[in-house]
C-alpha positions, 0 to 999 in steps of 0.5 A: 752053224755049219752053212753046208746044211743050208746051201741045198735047201736054200738053192732049191727053195729060191729056185721055186720062188722063180719057177713057182713050182713046188719042190720037196726038200728035207727041212727042219721043224719050225722050232729049229730057230738056229737053222732059220736064223742062219738061213736068213743071214745067208740069204740076205748076204746074197740078196735072196730073201724075197725069192726065198720067202716066195719059194717057201710059200710055194713049197708050203714050208713054214719057217720060224716066226722070227724068220717070217717076221724079218722076211716079211719086212724085207719083202714089203720094203723090196716091193715099195722100193721096186714100185718107186723105181718103176715110177722113176723109170716111167718118167724117164721112158716117157721123156725119151719116147717124147723125143723119139729116142730109143733107150735100152733098159739093162740089168736089175730093173729089166730083170725084176720087171720082165723075167721074175714072177712078181715085182720086188723079187729081184733086188737092185740098187740103181737104174741102168739105161743105154743109148748109142754113143751118137745119141749120148749128148741128146740123152743127157739133155733129156735127163737134165731136163727131167731133174737129174744131176750129172754126178760124173761131171767132175771127172768129165771136166778134168779129162774131157768128154772125148777121153771119157768116151774113149776110156769109160762106158757110162755116166752116173746121174742122181735124182733127189729122192730117187735111185742113181741112174747110169747112162750107158753107151756100151757094155764094157769100156773101150779099153776092155779085152772084151769087145761086144758087137754093139751094132749086133746087140742093138739089131737083136734088141727086143721092143717091149711095152712097159713103164708107160711107154716102149723100151728096148731090151737085150735079147735073152741070149745077149743078156746071158753074155752081158751078165756073165761079162759083168760078173767077170768084171767083178772077178765073180765077187757077185751074190748068188742072185747073179746065177738066179738071174740066169735061171730066171732068164732061161725059165722065162723064154721058150728056148735059149739058143745056146749055140748062139750064146757060145759063138757070141762069147767066142767072137767077143773074147768073152768065152771064159766069162760065159763058160765060168758063169753058166758052168757055176750055175750048172754045178750048183744044180740051177741050170740044165744045159744041152749036151753039146754045151756041157761038152764045151764046158768040160773041154775048157782048160781044167787047170784053170777051171775047177767048177766044184771049187768055183761053185764053193767060192760063189757061195762063200766068197763073202766070208773070204777077205784075202789081202789085195797084196796077195793077188799083187804077188801072184800077178808078178812074172819075175823073181825080182818083182816077186821079191820086191812085193814080198818085201812090201808085205813084210816091211810096209811103207810109212803110209801103211804104218801111219794107218796102222798107228792110227788104228792101234792108238784108237784101240789101246789109247797109247802110240807105238814106235816104228818097231812096235808097229812093224811087230803089230803088222807082222802079227796081224798078217800072220793071224790073217794068213792063218785064217785064210789057210783054214779056208784054203778051198775058197782061197784057192778058187779066189786065186784061180779067178783072179788069174782068169780075170785080172786086168780085164780092163787095163788100157 
């Protein structure tokens, strides 16, 4: 089914799931099962099924029985997972509170608990907390004491803690039967081109009572910048859930200081990150921005930022699988390096051929010679590029995003 018919109703219904306000959207009759099946798949790919389910309920829309059954299962599972995560966080918060050490809760769990209407609407796969770098050793002791294991320990042993502190920004801990926990001392690595003022973030942090104790949370404006930087780190290969996080943030506060957001983005060299993130949300019809912020976005270099294309990419990037070597090619700056990269694409090395031989042997049960493998490689490359060219609009925006955000954390 053509997904273009799904986008507008899905975005509107999901937004209703956040604002809890009824909206009117032309929608098919319940017997149109193909629509509902495709809608479920699209929402699931962007981690939006619980929100979509809530929005349909608010708007009084009755989906197909199959959709309702699958959505109910995912909603129940999400609520159970959220409750388990909150219990896990409660023990962590209690342990830190007993030691008198402030922790800041980041991203998924905070958004789910504080900015979304009910538990389980915002899906997440791990827990993120942050402490000042000066308290990192104390924080680790607390986590080990309550049963966590340091999954990042091997990397730390190989290079040393000083190197890890200077080149990274979190450690990973695991808990038997629980979610992974990331212990942050920064939002970005020290080697990143983005330099958020950590002292300012801690000073503006808001103290909140939750999870049986007290935590700190980024101010909403700082959270907007942090989310945008995180999305740019992944070159905007993030689900639409990211843009609805912005919607939830804006909807839950009385007024966002957008001028502060803009200035913070400029000061931290994250202007492009924030502009692209909120610009895509605006293009999708999810955010209404003040006129002066709209003027700021419209004055950005238009040869790099074409918001309709970027909004299209935000929806369809999951269907796009450009070869990494293509981005490598586009990153070259000299004719010689371009020629060398093209040579590697057309005539790959032995390692690539060995992997291809293993793949083709498994499919055909007959080994191929070097010439046959190279021919098979060129055929596959031709087919893949052909599929990509059919998605030129998505590919063009993916290339633009790569050029904007490539090598953001290179030392």
